[in-house]
mmCIF file of the C-alpha atoms, coordinates in Angstrom:
data_MODEL
# 
_entry.id   MODEL 
# 
loop_
_atom_site.group_PDB 
_atom_site.id 
_atom_site.type_symbol 
_atom_site.label_atom_id 
_atom_site.label_alt_id 
_atom_site.label_comp_id 
_atom_site.label_asym_id 
_atom_site.label_entity_id 
_atom_site.label_seq_id 
_atom_site.pdbx_PDB_ins_code 
_atom_site.Cartn_x 
_atom_site.Cartn_y 
_atom_site.Cartn_z 
_atom_site.occupancy 
_atom_site.B_iso_or_equiv 
_atom_site.pdbx_formal_charge 
_atom_site.auth_seq_id 
_atom_site.auth_comp_id 
_atom_site.auth_asym_id 
_atom_site.auth_atom_id 
_atom_site.pdbx_PDB_model_num 
ATOM 1   C CA . GLY A 1 1   ? 131.565 2.878  89.672  1.00 0.00 ? 1   GLY A CA 1 
ATOM 2   C CA . LYS A 1 2   ? 134.733 4.325  88.142  1.00 0.00 ? 2   LYS A CA 1 
ATOM 3   C CA . VAL A 1 3   ? 137.274 7.083  88.602  1.00 0.00 ? 3   VAL A CA 1 
ATOM 4   C CA . LEU A 1 4   ? 138.711 8.279  85.299  1.00 0.00 ? 4   LEU A CA 1 
ATOM 5   C CA . ALA A 1 5   ? 141.969 10.071 84.484  1.00 0.00 ? 5   ALA A CA 1 
ATOM 6   C CA . LEU A 1 6   ? 141.946 12.572 81.616  1.00 0.00 ? 6   LEU A CA 1 
ATOM 7   C CA . PRO A 1 7   ? 145.591 13.221 80.695  1.00 0.00 ? 7   PRO A CA 1 
ATOM 8   C CA . ASP A 1 8   ? 146.529 16.217 78.542  1.00 0.00 ? 8   ASP A CA 1 
ATOM 9   C CA . ALA A 1 9   ? 150.075 15.366 77.446  1.00 0.00 ? 9   ALA A CA 1 
ATOM 10  C CA . ASP A 1 10  ? 150.327 18.153 74.858  1.00 0.00 ? 10  ASP A CA 1 
ATOM 11  C CA . GLY A 1 11  ? 148.963 20.845 77.221  1.00 0.00 ? 11  GLY A CA 1 
ATOM 12  C CA . ASN A 1 12  ? 146.264 22.102 74.850  1.00 0.00 ? 12  ASN A CA 1 
ATOM 13  C CA . GLY A 1 13  ? 143.502 21.956 77.470  1.00 0.00 ? 13  GLY A CA 1 
ATOM 14  C CA . VAL A 1 14  ? 141.833 18.921 75.891  1.00 0.00 ? 14  VAL A CA 1 
ATOM 15  C CA . ALA A 1 15  ? 142.176 15.394 77.206  1.00 0.00 ? 15  ALA A CA 1 
ATOM 16  C CA . ASP A 1 16  ? 144.183 13.157 74.850  1.00 0.00 ? 16  ASP A CA 1 
ATOM 17  C CA . ARG A 1 17  ? 142.539 9.995  76.112  1.00 0.00 ? 17  ARG A CA 1 
ATOM 18  C CA . VAL A 1 18  ? 140.378 8.561  78.883  1.00 0.00 ? 18  VAL A CA 1 
ATOM 19  C CA . VAL A 1 19  ? 142.018 6.156  81.320  1.00 0.00 ? 19  VAL A CA 1 
ATOM 20  C CA . THR A 1 20  ? 140.130 4.145  83.930  1.00 0.00 ? 20  THR A CA 1 
ATOM 21  C CA . TYR A 1 21  ? 142.122 4.815  87.105  1.00 0.00 ? 21  TYR A CA 1 
ATOM 22  C CA . VAL A 1 22  ? 140.015 2.440  89.228  1.00 0.00 ? 22  VAL A CA 1 
ATOM 23  C CA . GLU A 1 23  ? 136.650 0.682  88.771  1.00 0.00 ? 23  GLU A CA 1 
ATOM 24  C CA . GLY A 1 24  ? 134.238 -1.552 90.652  1.00 0.00 ? 24  GLY A CA 1 
ATOM 25  C CA . LEU A 1 25  ? 133.485 1.140  93.231  1.00 0.00 ? 25  LEU A CA 1 
ATOM 26  C CA . SER A 1 26  ? 130.243 1.918  95.042  1.00 0.00 ? 26  SER A CA 1 
ATOM 27  C CA . ARG A 1 27  ? 129.119 5.298  93.636  1.00 0.00 ? 27  ARG A CA 1 
ATOM 28  C CA . PRO A 1 28  ? 132.421 7.151  94.031  1.00 0.00 ? 28  PRO A CA 1 
ATOM 29  C CA . HIS A 1 29  ? 131.922 10.859 94.620  1.00 0.00 ? 29  HIS A CA 1 
ATOM 30  C CA . GLY A 1 30  ? 134.527 12.506 96.844  1.00 0.00 ? 30  GLY A CA 1 
ATOM 31  C CA . LEU A 1 31  ? 138.143 12.698 95.689  1.00 0.00 ? 31  LEU A CA 1 
ATOM 32  C CA . ALA A 1 32  ? 141.149 14.069 97.555  1.00 0.00 ? 32  ALA A CA 1 
ATOM 33  C CA . PHE A 1 33  ? 144.905 13.804 97.089  1.00 0.00 ? 33  PHE A CA 1 
ATOM 34  C CA . ARG A 1 34  ? 147.229 13.322 100.047 1.00 0.00 ? 34  ARG A CA 1 
ATOM 35  C CA . LYS A 1 35  ? 150.847 12.172 100.183 1.00 0.00 ? 35  LYS A CA 1 
ATOM 36  C CA . GLY A 1 36  ? 150.867 10.707 96.670  1.00 0.00 ? 36  GLY A CA 1 
ATOM 37  C CA . ALA A 1 37  ? 147.623 8.771  97.036  1.00 0.00 ? 37  ALA A CA 1 
ATOM 38  C CA . LEU A 1 38  ? 144.098 9.379  95.783  1.00 0.00 ? 38  LEU A CA 1 
ATOM 39  C CA . TYR A 1 39  ? 141.420 9.019  98.456  1.00 0.00 ? 39  TYR A CA 1 
ATOM 40  C CA . ILE A 1 40  ? 137.896 8.185  97.321  1.00 0.00 ? 40  ILE A CA 1 
ATOM 41  C CA . SER A 1 41  ? 134.660 8.342  99.285  1.00 0.00 ? 41  SER A CA 1 
ATOM 42  C CA . GLY A 1 42  ? 131.665 6.494  97.970  1.00 0.00 ? 42  GLY A CA 1 
ATOM 43  C CA . THR A 1 43  ? 128.431 5.075  99.234  1.00 0.00 ? 43  THR A CA 1 
ATOM 44  C CA . GLY A 1 44  ? 129.555 2.853  102.073 1.00 0.00 ? 44  GLY A CA 1 
ATOM 45  C CA . GLU A 1 45  ? 133.340 3.171  101.797 1.00 0.00 ? 45  GLU A CA 1 
ATOM 46  C CA . LEU A 1 46  ? 136.460 5.288  102.110 1.00 0.00 ? 46  LEU A CA 1 
ATOM 47  C CA . LEU A 1 47  ? 139.341 4.091  99.928  1.00 0.00 ? 47  LEU A CA 1 
ATOM 48  C CA . ARG A 1 48  ? 143.001 4.842  99.311  1.00 0.00 ? 48  ARG A CA 1 
ATOM 49  C CA . ALA A 1 49  ? 144.274 4.212  95.752  1.00 0.00 ? 49  ALA A CA 1 
ATOM 50  C CA . VAL A 1 50  ? 147.903 4.411  94.636  1.00 0.00 ? 50  VAL A CA 1 
ATOM 51  C CA . ASP A 1 51  ? 149.445 4.441  91.164  1.00 0.00 ? 51  ASP A CA 1 
ATOM 52  C CA . ASP A 1 52  ? 153.000 3.213  91.798  1.00 0.00 ? 52  ASP A CA 1 
ATOM 53  C CA . ASP A 1 53  ? 154.175 3.022  88.175  1.00 0.00 ? 53  ASP A CA 1 
ATOM 54  C CA . GLY A 1 54  ? 152.707 6.276  86.799  1.00 0.00 ? 54  GLY A CA 1 
ATOM 55  C CA . ASP A 1 55  ? 150.440 4.698  84.175  1.00 0.00 ? 55  ASP A CA 1 
ATOM 56  C CA . LEU A 1 56  ? 147.340 6.479  85.555  1.00 0.00 ? 56  LEU A CA 1 
ATOM 57  C CA . ARG A 1 57  ? 145.872 3.178  86.772  1.00 0.00 ? 57  ARG A CA 1 
ATOM 58  C CA . ALA A 1 58  ? 145.642 2.318  90.458  1.00 0.00 ? 58  ALA A CA 1 
ATOM 59  C CA . ASP A 1 59  ? 148.041 -0.483 91.355  1.00 0.00 ? 59  ASP A CA 1 
ATOM 60  C CA . ALA A 1 60  ? 146.661 -0.875 94.872  1.00 0.00 ? 60  ALA A CA 1 
ATOM 61  C CA . VAL A 1 61  ? 143.313 -0.014 96.447  1.00 0.00 ? 61  VAL A CA 1 
ATOM 62  C CA . GLU A 1 62  ? 142.967 -0.189 100.217 1.00 0.00 ? 62  GLU A CA 1 
ATOM 63  C CA . VAL A 1 63  ? 139.690 0.036  102.141 1.00 0.00 ? 63  VAL A CA 1 
ATOM 64  C CA . LEU A 1 64  ? 140.188 2.518  104.985 1.00 0.00 ? 64  LEU A CA 1 
ATOM 65  C CA . SER A 1 65  ? 136.635 2.277  106.276 1.00 0.00 ? 65  SER A CA 1 
ATOM 66  C CA . ARG A 1 66  ? 133.246 0.787  105.539 1.00 0.00 ? 66  ARG A CA 1 
ATOM 67  C CA . ASP A 1 67  ? 131.734 2.795  108.408 1.00 0.00 ? 67  ASP A CA 1 
ATOM 68  C CA . ILE A 1 68  ? 129.838 5.094  106.017 1.00 0.00 ? 68  ILE A CA 1 
ATOM 69  C CA . PRO A 1 69  ? 126.097 4.608  105.519 1.00 0.00 ? 69  PRO A CA 1 
ATOM 70  C CA . GLY A 1 70  ? 125.038 3.618  102.019 1.00 0.00 ? 70  GLY A CA 1 
ATOM 71  C CA . GLY A 1 71  ? 122.000 4.257  99.875  1.00 0.00 ? 71  GLY A CA 1 
ATOM 72  C CA . GLY A 1 72  ? 119.239 6.693  100.710 1.00 0.00 ? 72  GLY A CA 1 
ATOM 73  C CA . GLY A 1 73  ? 117.932 9.717  98.887  1.00 0.00 ? 73  GLY A CA 1 
ATOM 74  C CA . HIS A 1 74  ? 121.234 11.559 99.163  1.00 0.00 ? 74  HIS A CA 1 
ATOM 75  C CA . TRP A 1 75  ? 123.971 9.154  98.142  1.00 0.00 ? 75  TRP A CA 1 
ATOM 76  C CA . THR A 1 76  ? 126.879 11.523 97.449  1.00 0.00 ? 76  THR A CA 1 
ATOM 77  C CA . ARG A 1 77  ? 129.798 11.343 99.879  1.00 0.00 ? 77  ARG A CA 1 
ATOM 78  C CA . SER A 1 78  ? 131.913 14.474 99.619  1.00 0.00 ? 78  SER A CA 1 
ATOM 79  C CA . LEU A 1 79  ? 135.430 14.249 100.999 1.00 0.00 ? 79  LEU A CA 1 
ATOM 80  C CA . ALA A 1 80  ? 137.946 16.719 102.411 1.00 0.00 ? 80  ALA A CA 1 
ATOM 81  C CA . VAL A 1 81  ? 141.272 16.157 104.137 1.00 0.00 ? 81  VAL A CA 1 
ATOM 82  C CA . GLY A 1 82  ? 141.673 18.266 107.259 1.00 0.00 ? 82  GLY A CA 1 
ATOM 83  C CA . PRO A 1 83  ? 144.853 20.173 108.152 1.00 0.00 ? 83  PRO A CA 1 
ATOM 84  C CA . ASP A 1 84  ? 145.692 17.368 110.595 1.00 0.00 ? 84  ASP A CA 1 
ATOM 85  C CA . GLY A 1 85  ? 145.334 14.653 107.922 1.00 0.00 ? 85  GLY A CA 1 
ATOM 86  C CA . ARG A 1 86  ? 141.992 13.293 109.112 1.00 0.00 ? 86  ARG A CA 1 
ATOM 87  C CA . PHE A 1 87  ? 139.269 12.563 106.540 1.00 0.00 ? 87  PHE A CA 1 
ATOM 88  C CA . PHE A 1 88  ? 135.934 14.396 106.632 1.00 0.00 ? 88  PHE A CA 1 
ATOM 89  C CA . VAL A 1 89  ? 133.035 12.785 104.745 1.00 0.00 ? 89  VAL A CA 1 
ATOM 90  C CA . SER A 1 90  ? 129.551 14.249 104.327 1.00 0.00 ? 90  SER A CA 1 
ATOM 91  C CA . THR A 1 91  ? 126.633 11.841 104.576 1.00 0.00 ? 91  THR A CA 1 
ATOM 92  C CA . GLY A 1 92  ? 123.341 13.294 103.392 1.00 0.00 ? 92  GLY A CA 1 
ATOM 93  C CA . ALA A 1 93  ? 119.938 12.485 104.841 1.00 0.00 ? 93  ALA A CA 1 
ATOM 94  C CA . SER A 1 94  ? 118.225 9.313  103.709 1.00 0.00 ? 94  SER A CA 1 
ATOM 95  C CA . CYS A 1 95  ? 115.080 11.324 102.887 1.00 0.00 ? 95  CYS A CA 1 
ATOM 96  C CA . ASN A 1 96  ? 113.817 14.802 102.060 1.00 0.00 ? 96  ASN A CA 1 
ATOM 97  C CA . VAL A 1 97  ? 112.737 15.654 105.623 1.00 0.00 ? 97  VAL A CA 1 
ATOM 98  C CA . CYS A 1 98  ? 112.849 13.062 108.410 1.00 0.00 ? 98  CYS A CA 1 
ATOM 99  C CA . ILE A 1 99  ? 114.374 12.287 111.763 1.00 0.00 ? 99  ILE A CA 1 
ATOM 100 C CA . GLU A 1 100 ? 117.255 9.932  111.020 1.00 0.00 ? 100 GLU A CA 1 
ATOM 101 C CA . GLU A 1 101 ? 117.565 6.657  112.898 1.00 0.00 ? 101 GLU A CA 1 
ATOM 102 C CA . ASP A 1 102 ? 121.235 6.282  111.908 1.00 0.00 ? 102 ASP A CA 1 
ATOM 103 C CA . TRP A 1 103 ? 123.373 8.904  113.715 1.00 0.00 ? 103 TRP A CA 1 
ATOM 104 C CA . ARG A 1 104 ? 125.804 8.849  110.783 1.00 0.00 ? 104 ARG A CA 1 
ATOM 105 C CA . ARG A 1 105 ? 123.224 10.355 108.363 1.00 0.00 ? 105 ARG A CA 1 
ATOM 106 C CA . ALA A 1 106 ? 122.619 14.102 107.749 1.00 0.00 ? 106 ALA A CA 1 
ATOM 107 C CA . ALA A 1 107 ? 126.084 14.686 109.152 1.00 0.00 ? 107 ALA A CA 1 
ATOM 108 C CA . ILE A 1 108 ? 129.767 15.118 108.511 1.00 0.00 ? 108 ILE A CA 1 
ATOM 109 C CA . LEU A 1 109 ? 131.839 12.211 109.762 1.00 0.00 ? 109 LEU A CA 1 
ATOM 110 C CA . VAL A 1 110 ? 135.535 12.359 110.622 1.00 0.00 ? 110 VAL A CA 1 
ATOM 111 C CA . PHE A 1 111 ? 137.928 9.422  110.210 1.00 0.00 ? 111 PHE A CA 1 
ATOM 112 C CA . PRO A 1 112 ? 141.474 8.935  111.505 1.00 0.00 ? 112 PRO A CA 1 
ATOM 113 C CA . GLN A 1 113 ? 144.362 9.207  109.015 1.00 0.00 ? 113 GLN A CA 1 
ATOM 114 C CA . ASP A 1 114 ? 144.731 5.434  108.924 1.00 0.00 ? 114 ASP A CA 1 
ATOM 115 C CA . GLY A 1 115 ? 140.986 4.817  108.563 1.00 0.00 ? 115 GLY A CA 1 
ATOM 116 C CA . GLY A 1 116 ? 138.738 2.808  110.846 1.00 0.00 ? 116 GLY A CA 1 
ATOM 117 C CA . GLN A 1 117 ? 135.562 3.857  112.554 1.00 0.00 ? 117 GLN A CA 1 
ATOM 118 C CA . GLY A 1 118 ? 134.169 7.337  111.975 1.00 0.00 ? 118 GLY A CA 1 
ATOM 119 C CA . ARG A 1 119 ? 132.888 9.803  114.551 1.00 0.00 ? 119 ARG A CA 1 
ATOM 120 C CA . ARG A 1 120 ? 130.271 12.479 114.025 1.00 0.00 ? 120 ARG A CA 1 
ATOM 121 C CA . PHE A 1 121 ? 131.896 15.888 113.587 1.00 0.00 ? 121 PHE A CA 1 
ATOM 122 C CA . ALA A 1 122 ? 128.737 17.900 112.751 1.00 0.00 ? 122 ALA A CA 1 
ATOM 123 C CA . SER A 1 123 ? 125.042 17.043 112.473 1.00 0.00 ? 123 SER A CA 1 
ATOM 124 C CA . GLY A 1 124 ? 121.764 18.559 111.306 1.00 0.00 ? 124 GLY A CA 1 
ATOM 125 C CA . LEU A 1 125 ? 123.058 18.901 107.744 1.00 0.00 ? 125 LEU A CA 1 
ATOM 126 C CA . ARG A 1 126 ? 120.517 17.631 105.206 1.00 0.00 ? 126 ARG A CA 1 
ATOM 127 C CA . ASN A 1 127 ? 122.954 17.247 102.330 1.00 0.00 ? 127 ASN A CA 1 
ATOM 128 C CA . SER A 1 128 ? 126.357 18.943 102.473 1.00 0.00 ? 128 SER A CA 1 
ATOM 129 C CA . VAL A 1 129 ? 127.860 18.350 99.060  1.00 0.00 ? 129 VAL A CA 1 
ATOM 130 C CA . GLY A 1 130 ? 130.729 20.840 99.272  1.00 0.00 ? 130 GLY A CA 1 
ATOM 131 C CA . LEU A 1 131 ? 133.390 20.585 101.999 1.00 0.00 ? 131 LEU A CA 1 
ATOM 132 C CA . THR A 1 132 ? 136.552 22.626 102.354 1.00 0.00 ? 132 THR A CA 1 
ATOM 133 C CA . PHE A 1 133 ? 138.971 23.921 104.949 1.00 0.00 ? 133 PHE A CA 1 
ATOM 134 C CA . HIS A 1 134 ? 139.968 27.564 105.270 1.00 0.00 ? 134 HIS A CA 1 
ATOM 135 C CA . PRO A 1 135 ? 143.644 27.751 104.237 1.00 0.00 ? 135 PRO A CA 1 
ATOM 136 C CA . GLN A 1 136 ? 144.693 29.988 107.161 1.00 0.00 ? 136 GLN A CA 1 
ATOM 137 C CA . THR A 1 137 ? 142.397 29.037 110.052 1.00 0.00 ? 137 THR A CA 1 
ATOM 138 C CA . GLY A 1 138 ? 141.979 25.349 109.182 1.00 0.00 ? 138 GLY A CA 1 
ATOM 139 C CA . GLU A 1 139 ? 138.263 25.578 109.993 1.00 0.00 ? 139 GLU A CA 1 
ATOM 140 C CA . LEU A 1 140 ? 135.702 23.507 108.106 1.00 0.00 ? 140 LEU A CA 1 
ATOM 141 C CA . TRP A 1 141 ? 133.114 25.064 105.806 1.00 0.00 ? 141 TRP A CA 1 
ATOM 142 C CA . ALA A 1 142 ? 130.284 23.079 104.205 1.00 0.00 ? 142 ALA A CA 1 
ATOM 143 C CA . SER A 1 143 ? 127.594 23.971 101.693 1.00 0.00 ? 143 SER A CA 1 
ATOM 144 C CA . ASN A 1 144 ? 124.202 22.515 102.483 1.00 0.00 ? 144 ASN A CA 1 
ATOM 145 C CA . ASN A 1 145 ? 121.312 21.732 100.138 1.00 0.00 ? 145 ASN A CA 1 
ATOM 146 C CA . GLY A 1 146 ? 117.972 22.539 101.798 1.00 0.00 ? 146 GLY A CA 1 
ATOM 147 C CA . ARG A 1 147 ? 114.790 20.498 101.614 1.00 0.00 ? 147 ARG A CA 1 
ATOM 148 C CA . ASP A 1 148 ? 112.747 20.098 98.452  1.00 0.00 ? 148 ASP A CA 1 
ATOM 149 C CA . MET A 1 149 ? 109.137 20.791 97.380  1.00 0.00 ? 149 MET A CA 1 
ATOM 150 C CA . LEU A 1 150 ? 108.607 24.205 99.024  1.00 0.00 ? 150 LEU A CA 1 
ATOM 151 C CA . GLY A 1 151 ? 108.782 26.183 95.770  1.00 0.00 ? 151 GLY A CA 1 
ATOM 152 C CA . ASP A 1 152 ? 111.516 27.838 93.748  1.00 0.00 ? 152 ASP A CA 1 
ATOM 153 C CA . ASP A 1 153 ? 114.516 28.883 95.846  1.00 0.00 ? 153 ASP A CA 1 
ATOM 154 C CA . LEU A 1 154 ? 112.866 27.820 99.132  1.00 0.00 ? 154 LEU A CA 1 
ATOM 155 C CA . PRO A 1 155 ? 114.405 27.243 101.482 1.00 0.00 ? 155 PRO A CA 1 
ATOM 156 C CA . PRO A 1 156 ? 117.629 28.942 100.459 1.00 0.00 ? 156 PRO A CA 1 
ATOM 157 C CA . ASP A 1 157 ? 120.671 26.713 100.520 1.00 0.00 ? 157 ASP A CA 1 
ATOM 158 C CA . GLU A 1 158 ? 123.346 27.716 103.015 1.00 0.00 ? 158 GLU A CA 1 
ATOM 159 C CA . LEU A 1 159 ? 127.024 27.765 103.718 1.00 0.00 ? 159 LEU A CA 1 
ATOM 160 C CA . ASN A 1 160 ? 127.864 26.499 107.196 1.00 0.00 ? 160 ASN A CA 1 
ATOM 161 C CA . HIS A 1 161 ? 130.944 27.232 109.270 1.00 0.00 ? 161 HIS A CA 1 
ATOM 162 C CA . ALA A 1 162 ? 131.991 24.418 111.617 1.00 0.00 ? 162 ALA A CA 1 
ATOM 163 C CA . PRO A 1 163 ? 135.040 25.655 113.564 1.00 0.00 ? 163 PRO A CA 1 
ATOM 164 C CA . GLN A 1 164 ? 134.782 22.777 116.062 1.00 0.00 ? 164 GLN A CA 1 
ATOM 165 C CA . ALA A 1 165 ? 133.157 19.388 116.478 1.00 0.00 ? 165 ALA A CA 1 
ATOM 166 C CA . GLY A 1 166 ? 129.705 18.900 117.941 1.00 0.00 ? 166 GLY A CA 1 
ATOM 167 C CA . LEU A 1 167 ? 127.679 21.608 116.205 1.00 0.00 ? 167 LEU A CA 1 
ATOM 168 C CA . HIS A 1 168 ? 124.091 20.916 115.031 1.00 0.00 ? 168 HIS A CA 1 
ATOM 169 C CA . PHE A 1 169 ? 122.875 22.959 112.049 1.00 0.00 ? 169 PHE A CA 1 
ATOM 170 C CA . GLY A 1 170 ? 119.126 22.448 112.412 1.00 0.00 ? 170 GLY A CA 1 
ATOM 171 C CA . PHE A 1 171 ? 117.970 19.722 110.013 1.00 0.00 ? 171 PHE A CA 1 
ATOM 172 C CA . PRO A 1 172 ? 115.208 18.469 110.027 1.00 0.00 ? 172 PRO A CA 1 
ATOM 173 C CA . TYR A 1 173 ? 113.746 21.100 112.349 1.00 0.00 ? 173 TYR A CA 1 
# 
């Protein structure tokens, strides 16, 4: 429920202290910086936190969206900021292998810069924990964790390329 800051004032590669930047969150997982603010995605929320006085503690926390499904077997909500400033949040499946009833699960959602309701950008992704944008092309890439209980290394996890919205990557089929 917390995001911590680990300052290293003397530059020796070891944190000098632990500072609670913000607390009381719902399983924070994804972090991204944009225009002087820290954006945080957690189970059920996308937040914007700002430290106005430089003390490494958030002075203001704004809810940008609560349009992110919570709970389920895959609760992490990875976050990436697209080249156009929109927010991309991965929402893993609620189960190991199932057909989701909530269209927002097993997907990557995209949110406007100022927050609000999300739209599905990509689907059929069991649990994409890593999201990033190619620095030259601006295209989205996402790691995906495959289903469990088939044996060691089965199925292999994958790296998916999502150059445009609307692609389906096959889960749960």
